[in-house]
PDB file of N, CA, C, O and CB in Angstrom:
ATOM      1  N   MET A   1       0.812  -1.189   0.000  1.00  0.00           N
ATOM      2  CA  MET A   1       0.000   0.000   0.000  1.00  0.00           C
ATOM      3  C   MET A   1       0.865   1.265   0.000  1.00  0.00           C
ATOM      4  O   MET A   1       0.457   2.292  -0.543  1.00  0.00           O
ATOM      5  CB  MET A   1      -0.929  -0.009   1.198  1.00  0.00           C
ATOM      6  N   ARG A   2       2.064   1.195   0.610  1.00  0.00           N
ATOM      7  CA  ARG A   2       2.929   2.371   0.608  1.00  0.00           C
ATOM      8  C   ARG A   2       3.302   2.747  -0.820  1.00  0.00           C
ATOM      9  O   ARG A   2       3.380   3.926  -1.167  1.00  0.00           O
ATOM     10  CB  ARG A   2       4.197   2.116   1.443  1.00  0.00           C
ATOM     11  N   PHE A   3       3.528   1.731  -1.637  1.00  0.00           N
ATOM     12  CA  PHE A   3       3.877   1.994  -3.031  1.00  0.00           C
ATOM     13  C   PHE A   3       2.740   2.720  -3.742  1.00  0.00           C
ATOM     14  O   PHE A   3       2.977   3.703  -4.443  1.00  0.00           O
ATOM     15  CB  PHE A   3       4.210   0.684  -3.760  1.00  0.00           C
ATOM     16  N   LEU A   4       1.523   2.251  -3.572  1.00  0.00           N
ATOM     17  CA  LEU A   4       0.383   2.878  -4.229  1.00  0.00           C
ATOM     18  C   LEU A   4       0.146   4.288  -3.708  1.00  0.00           C
ATOM     19  O   LEU A   4      -0.244   5.173  -4.470  1.00  0.00           O
ATOM     20  CB  LEU A   4      -0.865   2.035  -4.033  1.00  0.00           C
ATOM     21  N   THR A   5       0.374   4.500  -2.435  1.00  0.00           N
ATOM     22  CA  THR A   5       0.251   5.850  -1.875  1.00  0.00           C
ATOM     23  C   THR A   5       1.302   6.773  -2.481  1.00  0.00           C
ATOM     24  O   THR A   5       1.008   7.911  -2.846  1.00  0.00           O
ATOM     25  CB  THR A   5       0.392   5.817  -0.337  1.00  0.00           C
ATOM     26  N   TRP A   6       2.524   6.270  -2.582  1.00  0.00           N
ATOM     27  CA  TRP A   6       3.604   7.059  -3.193  1.00  0.00           C
ATOM     28  C   TRP A   6       3.251   7.398  -4.643  1.00  0.00           C
ATOM     29  O   TRP A   6       3.431   8.535  -5.080  1.00  0.00           O
ATOM     30  CB  TRP A   6       4.955   6.286  -3.133  1.00  0.00           C
ATOM     31  N   CYS A   7       2.750   6.414  -5.381  1.00  0.00           N
ATOM     32  CA  CYS A   7       2.360   6.647  -6.780  1.00  0.00           C
ATOM     33  C   CYS A   7       1.280   7.717  -6.870  1.00  0.00           C
ATOM     34  O   CYS A   7       1.335   8.583  -7.743  1.00  0.00           O
ATOM     35  CB  CYS A   7       1.863   5.341  -7.429  1.00  0.00           C
ATOM     36  N   GLU A   8       0.327   7.663  -5.998  1.00  0.00           N
ATOM     37  CA  GLU A   8      -0.750   8.651  -6.020  1.00  0.00           C
ATOM     38  C   GLU A   8      -0.216  10.051  -5.713  1.00  0.00           C
ATOM     39  O   GLU A   8      -0.625  11.023  -6.348  1.00  0.00           O
ATOM     40  CB  GLU A   8      -1.844   8.271  -5.014  1.00  0.00           C
ATOM     41  N   GLN A   9       0.683  10.154  -4.757  1.00  0.00           N
ATOM     42  CA  GLN A   9       1.251  11.450  -4.389  1.00  0.00           C
ATOM     43  C   GLN A   9       2.089  12.052  -5.506  1.00  0.00           C
ATOM     44  O   GLN A   9       2.130  13.272  -5.668  1.00  0.00           O
ATOM     45  CB  GLN A   9       2.094  11.311  -3.142  1.00  0.00           C
ATOM     46  N   HIS A  10       2.755  11.204  -6.276  1.00  0.00           N
ATOM     47  CA  HIS A  10       3.651  11.678  -7.332  1.00  0.00           C
ATOM     48  C   HIS A  10       3.023  11.592  -8.733  1.00  0.00           C
ATOM     49  O   HIS A  10       3.697  11.768  -9.748  1.00  0.00           O
ATOM     50  CB  HIS A  10       4.939  10.876  -7.304  1.00  0.00           C
ATOM     51  N   LYS A  11       1.732  11.319  -8.752  1.00  0.00           N
ATOM     52  CA  LYS A  11       0.985  11.258 -10.012  1.00  0.00           C
ATOM     53  C   LYS A  11       1.567  10.243 -10.994  1.00  0.00           C
ATOM     54  O   LYS A  11       1.710  10.510 -12.187  1.00  0.00           O
ATOM     55  CB  LYS A  11       0.956  12.628 -10.660  1.00  0.00           C
ATOM     56  N   VAL A  12       1.897   9.071 -10.452  1.00  0.00           N
ATOM     57  CA  VAL A  12       2.402   7.960 -11.257  1.00  0.00           C
ATOM     58  C   VAL A  12       1.283   6.951 -11.391  1.00  0.00           C
ATOM     59  O   VAL A  12       0.652   6.569 -10.405  1.00  0.00           O
ATOM     60  CB  VAL A  12       3.681   7.309 -10.619  1.00  0.00           C
ATOM     61  N   LEU A  13       1.038   6.519 -12.625  1.00  0.00           N
ATOM     62  CA  LEU A  13       0.005   5.511 -12.866  1.00  0.00           C
ATOM     63  C   LEU A  13       0.671   4.147 -13.037  1.00  0.00           C
ATOM     64  O   LEU A  13       1.275   3.888 -14.078  1.00  0.00           O
ATOM     65  CB  LEU A  13      -0.851   5.873 -14.123  1.00  0.00           C
ATOM     66  N   PRO A  14       0.573   3.272 -12.034  1.00  0.00           N
ATOM     67  CA  PRO A  14       1.177   1.940 -12.181  1.00  0.00           C
ATOM     68  C   PRO A  14       0.377   1.120 -13.184  1.00  0.00           C
ATOM     69  O   PRO A  14      -0.841   1.253 -13.301  1.00  0.00           O
ATOM     70  CB  PRO A  14       1.245   1.206 -10.812  1.00  0.00           C
ATOM     71  N   ASP A  15       1.082   0.292 -13.883  1.00  0.00           N
ATOM     72  CA  ASP A  15       0.459  -0.555 -14.891  1.00  0.00           C
ATOM     73  C   ASP A  15       0.559  -1.999 -14.423  1.00  0.00           C
ATOM     74  O   ASP A  15       1.647  -2.465 -14.084  1.00  0.00           O
ATOM     75  CB  ASP A  15       1.130  -0.367 -16.291  1.00  0.00           C
ATOM     76  N   VAL A  16      -0.548  -2.704 -14.402  1.00  0.00           N
ATOM     77  CA  VAL A  16      -0.576  -4.069 -13.908  1.00  0.00           C
ATOM     78  C   VAL A  16      -0.981  -4.994 -15.059  1.00  0.00           C
ATOM     79  O   VAL A  16      -1.975  -4.766 -15.748  1.00  0.00           O
ATOM     80  CB  VAL A  16      -1.555  -4.210 -12.699  1.00  0.00           C
ATOM     81  N   TYR A  17      -0.186  -6.033 -15.240  1.00  0.00           N
ATOM     82  CA  TYR A  17      -0.476  -7.022 -16.277  1.00  0.00           C
ATOM     83  C   TYR A  17      -0.826  -8.356 -15.628  1.00  0.00           C
ATOM     84  O   TYR A  17      -0.320  -8.676 -14.552  1.00  0.00           O
ATOM     85  CB  TYR A  17       0.729  -7.184 -17.239  1.00  0.00           C
ATOM     86  N   PRO A  18      -1.686  -9.130 -16.271  1.00  0.00           N
ATOM     87  CA  PRO A  18      -1.970 -10.469 -15.741  1.00  0.00           C
ATOM     88  C   PRO A  18      -0.705 -11.333 -15.802  1.00  0.00           C
ATOM     89  O   PRO A  18       0.124 -11.135 -16.689  1.00  0.00           O
ATOM     90  CB  PRO A  18      -3.128 -11.142 -16.537  1.00  0.00           C
ATOM     91  N   PRO A  19      -0.544 -12.271 -14.893  1.00  0.00           N
ATOM     92  CA  PRO A  19       0.639 -13.124 -14.899  1.00  0.00           C
ATOM     93  C   PRO A  19       0.768 -13.915 -16.201  1.00  0.00           C
ATOM     94  O   PRO A  19      -0.227 -14.338 -16.788  1.00  0.00           O
ATOM     95  CB  PRO A  19       0.596 -14.079 -13.717  1.00  0.00           C
ATOM     96  N   HIS A  20       1.988 -14.103 -16.630  1.00  0.00           N
ATOM     97  CA  HIS A  20       2.345 -14.931 -17.786  1.00  0.00           C
ATOM     98  C   HIS A  20       1.798 -14.404 -19.116  1.00  0.00           C
ATOM     99  O   HIS A  20       1.727 -15.157 -20.087  1.00  0.00           O
ATOM    100  CB  HIS A  20       1.846 -16.330 -17.570  1.00  0.00           C
ATOM    101  N   LEU A  21       1.415 -13.136 -19.177  1.00  0.00           N
ATOM    102  CA  LEU A  21       0.923 -12.567 -20.425  1.00  0.00           C
ATOM    103  C   LEU A  21       1.685 -11.311 -20.836  1.00  0.00           C
ATOM    104  O   LEU A  21       1.327 -10.680 -21.830  1.00  0.00           O
ATOM    105  CB  LEU A  21      -0.544 -12.250 -20.298  1.00  0.00           C
ATOM    106  N   THR A  22       2.717 -10.938 -20.104  1.00  0.00           N
ATOM    107  CA  THR A  22       3.411  -9.690 -20.425  1.00  0.00           C
ATOM    108  C   THR A  22       4.037  -9.733 -21.810  1.00  0.00           C
ATOM    109  O   THR A  22       4.123  -8.696 -22.467  1.00  0.00           O
ATOM    110  CB  THR A  22       4.483  -9.400 -19.385  1.00  0.00           C
ATOM    111  N   HIS A  23       4.475 -10.888 -22.273  1.00  0.00           N
ATOM    112  CA  HIS A  23       5.057 -10.969 -23.612  1.00  0.00           C
ATOM    113  C   HIS A  23       4.031 -10.651 -24.693  1.00  0.00           C
ATOM    114  O   HIS A  23       4.403 -10.253 -25.797  1.00  0.00           O
ATOM    115  CB  HIS A  23       5.643 -12.354 -23.847  1.00  0.00           C
ATOM    116  N   ARG A  24       2.772 -10.817 -24.398  1.00  0.00           N
ATOM    117  CA  ARG A  24       1.714 -10.510 -25.369  1.00  0.00           C
ATOM    118  C   ARG A  24       1.170  -9.094 -25.232  1.00  0.00           C
ATOM    119  O   ARG A  24       0.603  -8.548 -26.178  1.00  0.00           O
ATOM    120  CB  ARG A  24       0.581 -11.493 -25.219  1.00  0.00           C
ATOM    121  N   LEU A  25       1.338  -8.512 -24.079  1.00  0.00           N
ATOM    122  CA  LEU A  25       0.669  -7.254 -23.792  1.00  0.00           C
ATOM    123  C   LEU A  25       1.594  -6.048 -23.674  1.00  0.00           C
ATOM    124  O   LEU A  25       1.120  -4.954 -23.368  1.00  0.00           O
ATOM    125  CB  LEU A  25      -0.095  -7.392 -22.545  1.00  0.00           C
ATOM    126  N   GLN A  26       2.870  -6.204 -23.901  1.00  0.00           N
ATOM    127  CA  GLN A  26       3.771  -5.073 -23.710  1.00  0.00           C
ATOM    128  C   GLN A  26       3.599  -4.063 -24.832  1.00  0.00           C
ATOM    129  O   GLN A  26       3.995  -4.323 -25.968  1.00  0.00           O
ATOM    130  CB  GLN A  26       5.229  -5.547 -23.639  1.00  0.00           C
ATOM    131  N   PRO A  27       3.014  -2.918 -24.527  1.00  0.00           N
ATOM    132  CA  PRO A  27       2.735  -1.931 -25.573  1.00  0.00           C
ATOM    133  C   PRO A  27       3.989  -1.271 -26.136  1.00  0.00           C
ATOM    134  O   PRO A  27       3.990  -0.891 -27.307  1.00  0.00           O
ATOM    135  CB  PRO A  27       1.820  -0.870 -25.035  1.00  0.00           C
ATOM    136  N   LEU A  28       5.052  -1.119 -25.356  1.00  0.00           N
ATOM    137  CA  LEU A  28       6.251  -0.472 -25.877  1.00  0.00           C
ATOM    138  C   LEU A  28       6.954  -1.341 -26.914  1.00  0.00           C
ATOM    139  O   LEU A  28       7.569  -0.819 -27.844  1.00  0.00           O
ATOM    140  CB  LEU A  28       7.207  -0.146 -24.741  1.00  0.00           C
ATOM    141  N   ASP A  29       6.870  -2.650 -26.766  1.00  0.00           N
ATOM    142  CA  ASP A  29       7.482  -3.521 -27.764  1.00  0.00           C
ATOM    143  C   ASP A  29       6.854  -3.311 -29.134  1.00  0.00           C
ATOM    144  O   ASP A  29       7.542  -3.369 -30.153  1.00  0.00           O
ATOM    145  CB  ASP A  29       7.353  -4.982 -27.347  1.00  0.00           C
ATOM    146  N   VAL A  30       5.573  -3.070 -29.157  1.00  0.00           N
ATOM    147  CA  VAL A  30       4.867  -2.902 -30.422  1.00  0.00           C
ATOM    148  C   VAL A  30       5.035  -1.484 -30.965  1.00  0.00           C
ATOM    149  O   VAL A  30       5.292  -1.295 -32.154  1.00  0.00           O
ATOM    150  CB  VAL A  30       3.384  -3.225 -30.247  1.00  0.00           C
ATOM    151  N   SER A  31       4.890  -0.497 -30.095  1.00  0.00           N
ATOM    152  CA  SER A  31       4.835   0.879 -30.576  1.00  0.00           C
ATOM    153  C   SER A  31       6.187   1.545 -30.715  1.00  0.00           C
ATOM    154  O   SER A  31       6.378   2.330 -31.644  1.00  0.00           O
ATOM    155  CB  SER A  31       3.997   1.683 -29.670  1.00  0.00           C
ATOM    156  N   LEU A  32       7.126   1.271 -29.841  1.00  0.00           N
ATOM    157  CA  LEU A  32       8.388   2.006 -29.839  1.00  0.00           C
ATOM    158  C   LEU A  32       9.572   1.138 -30.232  1.00  0.00           C
ATOM    159  O   LEU A  32      10.297   1.461 -31.173  1.00  0.00           O
ATOM    160  CB  LEU A  32       8.632   2.603 -28.480  1.00  0.00           C
ATOM    161  N   PHE A  33       9.769   0.050 -29.521  1.00  0.00           N
ATOM    162  CA  PHE A  33      10.973  -0.733 -29.712  1.00  0.00           C
ATOM    163  C   PHE A  33      10.986  -1.531 -31.005  1.00  0.00           C
ATOM    164  O   PHE A  33      12.061  -1.909 -31.473  1.00  0.00           O
ATOM    165  CB  PHE A  33      11.149  -1.651 -28.567  1.00  0.00           C
ATOM    166  N   SER A  34       9.842  -1.798 -31.591  1.00  0.00           N
ATOM    167  CA  SER A  34       9.845  -2.518 -32.866  1.00  0.00           C
ATOM    168  C   SER A  34      10.479  -1.664 -33.959  1.00  0.00           C
ATOM    169  O   SER A  34      11.192  -2.190 -34.813  1.00  0.00           O
ATOM    170  CB  SER A  34       8.410  -2.919 -33.266  1.00  0.00           C
ATOM    171  N   LEU A  35      10.231  -0.353 -33.946  1.00  0.00           N
ATOM    172  CA  LEU A  35      10.881   0.535 -34.908  1.00  0.00           C
ATOM    173  C   LEU A  35      12.382   0.566 -34.686  1.00  0.00           C
ATOM    174  O   LEU A  35      13.156   0.504 -35.641  1.00  0.00           O
ATOM    175  CB  LEU A  35      10.305   1.948 -34.810  1.00  0.00           C
ATOM    176  N   LEU A  36      12.793   0.662 -33.434  1.00  0.00           N
ATOM    177  CA  LEU A  36      14.209   0.664 -33.105  1.00  0.00           C
ATOM    178  C   LEU A  36      14.863  -0.635 -33.553  1.00  0.00           C
ATOM    179  O   LEU A  36      15.951  -0.610 -34.128  1.00  0.00           O
ATOM    180  CB  LEU A  36      14.410   0.871 -31.604  1.00  0.00           C
ATOM    181  N   ALA A  37      14.229  -1.747 -33.304  1.00  0.00           N
ATOM    182  CA  ALA A  37      14.779  -3.040 -33.703  1.00  0.00           C
ATOM    183  C   ALA A  37      14.906  -3.141 -35.220  1.00  0.00           C
ATOM    184  O   ALA A  37      15.895  -3.673 -35.725  1.00  0.00           O
ATOM    185  CB  ALA A  37      13.902  -4.177 -33.171  1.00  0.00           C
ATOM    186  N   ASN A  38      13.923  -2.640 -35.943  1.00  0.00           N
ATOM    187  CA  ASN A  38      13.983  -2.682 -37.407  1.00  0.00           C
ATOM    188  C   ASN A  38      15.131  -1.832 -37.946  1.00  0.00           C
ATOM    189  O   ASN A  38      15.872  -2.271 -38.826  1.00  0.00           O
ATOM    190  CB  ASN A  38      12.659  -2.205 -38.003  1.00  0.00           C
ATOM    191  N   TYR A  39      15.278  -0.615 -37.418  1.00  0.00           N
ATOM    192  CA  TYR A  39      16.358   0.252 -37.886  1.00  0.00           C
ATOM    193  C   TYR A  39      17.723  -0.311 -37.511  1.00  0.00           C
ATOM    194  O   TYR A  39      18.657  -0.255 -38.312  1.00  0.00           O
ATOM    195  CB  TYR A  39      16.198   1.658 -37.310  1.00  0.00           C
ATOM    196  N   TYR A  40      17.850  -0.853 -36.300  1.00  0.00           N
ATOM    197  CA  TYR A  40      19.124  -1.440 -35.884  1.00  0.00           C
ATOM    198  C   TYR A  40      19.455  -2.647 -36.749  1.00  0.00           C
ATOM    199  O   TYR A  40      20.605  -2.816 -37.153  1.00  0.00           O
ATOM    200  CB  TYR A  40      19.080  -1.844 -34.396  1.00  0.00           C
ATOM    201  N   SER A  41      18.477  -3.482 -37.037  1.00  0.00           N
ATOM    202  CA  SER A  41      18.714  -4.652 -37.899  1.00  0.00           C
ATOM    203  C   SER A  41      19.191  -4.228 -39.282  1.00  0.00           C
ATOM    204  O   SER A  41      20.092  -4.848 -39.846  1.00  0.00           O
ATOM    205  CB  SER A  41      17.436  -5.498 -38.025  1.00  0.00           C
ATOM    206  N   GLN A  42      18.595  -3.181 -39.827  1.00  0.00           N
ATOM    207  CA  GLN A  42      19.014  -2.695 -41.146  1.00  0.00           C
ATOM    208  C   GLN A  42      20.441  -2.167 -41.105  1.00  0.00           C
ATOM    209  O   GLN A  42      21.236  -2.465 -41.996  1.00  0.00           O
ATOM    210  CB  GLN A  42      18.063  -1.597 -41.642  1.00  0.00           C
ATOM    211  N   GLU A  43      20.775  -1.387 -40.080  1.00  0.00           N
ATOM    212  CA  GLU A  43      22.140  -0.871 -39.933  1.00  0.00           C
ATOM    213  C   GLU A  43      23.132  -2.017 -39.755  1.00  0.00           C
ATOM    214  O   GLU A  43      24.223  -1.988 -40.326  1.00  0.00           O
ATOM    215  CB  GLU A  43      22.227   0.098 -38.737  1.00  0.00           C
ATOM    216  N   LEU A  44      22.765  -3.012 -38.977  1.00  0.00           N
ATOM    217  CA  LEU A  44      23.635  -4.166 -38.761  1.00  0.00           C
ATOM    218  C   LEU A  44      23.843  -4.937 -40.057  1.00  0.00           C
ATOM    219  O   LEU A  44      24.963  -5.343 -40.364  1.00  0.00           O
ATOM    220  CB  LEU A  44      23.049  -5.087 -37.687  1.00  0.00           C
ATOM    221  N   ASN A  45      22.786  -5.139 -40.807  1.00  0.00           N
ATOM    222  CA  ASN A  45      22.919  -5.821 -42.105  1.00  0.00           C
ATOM    223  C   ASN A  45      23.823  -5.046 -43.046  1.00  0.00           C
ATOM    224  O   ASN A  45      24.660  -5.636 -43.729  1.00  0.00           O
ATOM    225  CB  ASN A  45      21.545  -6.015 -42.753  1.00  0.00           C
ATOM    226  N   ASP A  46      23.663  -3.728 -43.089  1.00  0.00           N
ATOM    227  CA  ASP A  46      24.527  -2.903 -43.936  1.00  0.00           C
ATOM    228  C   ASP A  46      25.987  -2.994 -43.500  1.00  0.00           C
ATOM    229  O   ASP A  46      26.881  -3.061 -44.342  1.00  0.00           O
ATOM    230  CB  ASP A  46      24.064  -1.446 -43.907  1.00  0.00           C
ATOM    231  N   TRP A  47      26.234  -2.996 -42.185  1.00  0.00           N
ATOM    232  CA  TRP A  47      27.595  -3.074 -41.667  1.00  0.00           C
ATOM    233  C   TRP A  47      28.227  -4.423 -42.005  1.00  0.00           C
ATOM    234  O   TRP A  47      29.380  -4.484 -42.431  1.00  0.00           O
ATOM    235  CB  TRP A  47      27.605  -2.847 -40.148  1.00  0.00           C
ATOM    236  N   ILE A  48      27.474  -5.496 -41.815  1.00  0.00           N
ATOM    237  CA  ILE A  48      27.977  -6.838 -42.141  1.00  0.00           C
ATOM    238  C   ILE A  48      28.286  -6.929 -43.625  1.00  0.00           C
ATOM    239  O   ILE A  48      29.307  -7.496 -44.016  1.00  0.00           O
ATOM    240  CB  ILE A  48      26.952  -7.927 -41.740  1.00  0.00           C
ATOM    241  N   TYR A  49      27.413  -6.376 -44.452  1.00  0.00           N
ATOM    242  CA  TYR A  49      27.646  -6.402 -45.893  1.00  0.00           C
ATOM    243  C   TYR A  49      28.903  -5.602 -46.254  1.00  0.00           C
ATOM    244  O   TYR A  49      29.708  -6.052 -47.069  1.00  0.00           O
ATOM    245  CB  TYR A  49      26.422  -5.843 -46.644  1.00  0.00           C
ATOM    246  N   SER A  50      29.072  -4.426 -45.656  1.00  0.00           N
ATOM    247  CA  SER A  50      30.217  -3.586 -46.005  1.00  0.00           C
ATOM    248  C   SER A  50      31.536  -4.161 -45.497  1.00  0.00           C
ATOM    249  O   SER A  50      32.579  -3.932 -46.108  1.00  0.00           O
ATOM    250  CB  SER A  50      30.023  -2.191 -45.450  1.00  0.00           C
ATOM    251  N   THR A  51      31.508  -4.901 -44.394  1.00  0.00           N
ATOM    252  CA  THR A  51      32.738  -5.506 -43.871  1.00  0.00           C
ATOM    253  C   THR A  51      32.895  -6.954 -44.312  1.00  0.00           C
ATOM    254  O   THR A  51      33.864  -7.618 -43.944  1.00  0.00           O
ATOM    255  CB  THR A  51      32.755  -5.430 -42.352  1.00  0.00           C
ATOM    256  N   GLN A  52      31.966  -7.431 -45.080  1.00  0.00           N
ATOM    257  CA  GLN A  52      31.929  -8.808 -45.580  1.00  0.00           C
ATOM    258  C   GLN A  52      31.926  -9.821 -44.435  1.00  0.00           C
ATOM    259  O   GLN A  52      32.330 -10.970 -44.614  1.00  0.00           O
ATOM    260  CB  GLN A  52      33.122  -9.069 -46.503  1.00  0.00           C
ATOM    261  N   GLY A  53      31.473  -9.393 -43.270  1.00  0.00           N
ATOM    262  CA  GLY A  53      31.373 -10.278 -42.120  1.00  0.00           C
ATOM    263  C   GLY A  53      32.707 -10.691 -41.540  1.00  0.00           C
ATOM    264  O   GLY A  53      32.778 -11.686 -40.818  1.00  0.00           O
ATOM    265  N   LEU A  54      33.774  -9.950 -41.836  1.00  0.00           N
ATOM    266  CA  LEU A  54      35.116 -10.337 -41.407  1.00  0.00           C
ATOM    267  C   LEU A  54      35.544  -9.703 -40.097  1.00  0.00           C
ATOM    268  O   LEU A  54      36.597 -10.059 -39.567  1.00  0.00           O
ATOM    269  CB  LEU A  54      36.101  -9.981 -42.464  1.00  0.00           C
ATOM    270  N   TYR A  55      34.768  -8.780 -39.557  1.00  0.00           N
ATOM    271  CA  TYR A  55      35.165  -8.055 -38.352  1.00  0.00           C
ATOM    272  C   TYR A  55      34.165  -8.275 -37.232  1.00  0.00           C
ATOM    273  O   TYR A  55      32.964  -8.411 -37.466  1.00  0.00           O
ATOM    274  CB  TYR A  55      35.304  -6.561 -38.644  1.00  0.00           C
ATOM    275  N   LYS A  56      34.684  -8.307 -36.002  1.00  0.00           N
ATOM    276  CA  LYS A  56      33.813  -8.357 -34.832  1.00  0.00           C
ATOM    277  C   LYS A  56      33.332  -6.944 -34.537  1.00  0.00           C
ATOM    278  O   LYS A  56      33.979  -5.960 -34.896  1.00  0.00           O
ATOM    279  CB  LYS A  56      34.551  -8.971 -33.597  1.00  0.00           C
ATOM    280  N   ILE A  57      32.194  -6.867 -33.882  1.00  0.00           N
ATOM    281  CA  ILE A  57      31.649  -5.561 -33.529  1.00  0.00           C
ATOM    282  C   ILE A  57      32.166  -5.183 -32.149  1.00  0.00           C
ATOM    283  O   ILE A  57      31.947  -5.907 -31.178  1.00  0.00           O
ATOM    284  CB  ILE A  57      30.087  -5.568 -33.562  1.00  0.00           C
ATOM    285  N   SER A  58      32.846  -4.060 -32.065  1.00  0.00           N
ATOM    286  CA  SER A  58      33.290  -3.543 -30.773  1.00  0.00           C
ATOM    287  C   SER A  58      32.198  -2.635 -30.216  1.00  0.00           C
ATOM    288  O   SER A  58      31.185  -2.394 -30.872  1.00  0.00           O
ATOM    289  CB  SER A  58      34.649  -2.773 -30.904  1.00  0.00           C
ATOM    290  N   LYS A  59      32.411  -2.139 -29.010  1.00  0.00           N
ATOM    291  CA  LYS A  59      31.441  -1.213 -28.417  1.00  0.00           C
ATOM    292  C   LYS A  59      31.293   0.034 -29.273  1.00  0.00           C
ATOM    293  O   LYS A  59      30.196   0.574 -29.412  1.00  0.00           O
ATOM    294  CB  LYS A  59      31.862  -0.826 -26.992  1.00  0.00           C
ATOM    295  N   ARG A  60      32.390   0.485 -29.842  1.00  0.00           N
ATOM    296  CA  ARG A  60      32.345   1.692 -30.675  1.00  0.00           C
ATOM    297  C   ARG A  60      31.443   1.466 -31.898  1.00  0.00           C
ATOM    298  O   ARG A  60      30.606   2.310 -32.217  1.00  0.00           O
ATOM    299  CB  ARG A  60      33.776   2.094 -31.126  1.00  0.00           C
ATOM    300  N   GLU A  61      31.615   0.342 -32.572  1.00  0.00           N
ATOM    301  CA  GLU A  61      30.753   0.060 -33.733  1.00  0.00           C
ATOM    302  C   GLU A  61      29.305  -0.147 -33.318  1.00  0.00           C
ATOM    303  O   GLU A  61      28.379   0.307 -33.990  1.00  0.00           O
ATOM    304  CB  GLU A  61      31.254  -1.176 -34.484  1.00  0.00           C
ATOM    305  N   PHE A  62      29.123  -0.846 -32.188  1.00  0.00           N
ATOM    306  CA  PHE A  62      27.754  -1.101 -31.733  1.00  0.00           C
ATOM    307  C   PHE A  62      26.997   0.204 -31.514  1.00  0.00           C
ATOM    308  O   PHE A  62      25.887   0.374 -32.016  1.00  0.00           O
ATOM    309  CB  PHE A  62      27.764  -1.925 -30.439  1.00  0.00           C
ATOM    310  N   PHE A  63      27.601   1.124 -30.764  1.00  0.00           N
ATOM    311  CA  PHE A  63      26.909   2.381 -30.482  1.00  0.00           C
ATOM    312  C   PHE A  63      26.697   3.195 -31.744  1.00  0.00           C
ATOM    313  O   PHE A  63      25.690   3.894 -31.861  1.00  0.00           O
ATOM    314  CB  PHE A  63      27.689   3.198 -29.466  1.00  0.00           C
ATOM    315  N   GLY A  64      27.624   3.122 -32.692  1.00  0.00           N
ATOM    316  CA  GLY A  64      27.436   3.821 -33.951  1.00  0.00           C
ATOM    317  C   GLY A  64      26.269   3.258 -34.740  1.00  0.00           C
ATOM    318  O   GLY A  64      25.501   4.004 -35.347  1.00  0.00           O
ATOM    319  N   LEU A  65      26.139   1.939 -34.728  1.00  0.00           N
ATOM    320  CA  LEU A  65      25.043   1.295 -35.446  1.00  0.00           C
ATOM    321  C   LEU A  65      23.704   1.517 -34.729  1.00  0.00           C
ATOM    322  O   LEU A  65      22.660   1.681 -35.361  1.00  0.00           O
ATOM    323  CB  LEU A  65      25.320  -0.209 -35.597  1.00  0.00           C
ATOM    324  N   PHE A  66      23.766   1.518 -33.422  1.00  0.00           N
ATOM    325  CA  PHE A  66      22.551   1.642 -32.629  1.00  0.00           C
ATOM    326  C   PHE A  66      21.993   3.046 -32.718  1.00  0.00           C
ATOM    327  O   PHE A  66      20.964   3.341 -32.110  1.00  0.00           O
ATOM    328  CB  PHE A  66      22.818   1.274 -31.177  1.00  0.00           C
TER     329      PHE A  66
END
């Protein structure tokens, strides 16, 4: 109850999902992160094609692609 009181005081709306269904109901996966995943996949494919798959991805390349 302390958590819910804190949420009410700070105008936070907690979101509750039924057990074992979060993989089906996560709205951010559909609306936000799916676009990010698509763009990252395209950048990764372009990088692999340009390097002919001969190089490992370092943190520097990862952040550039991401």
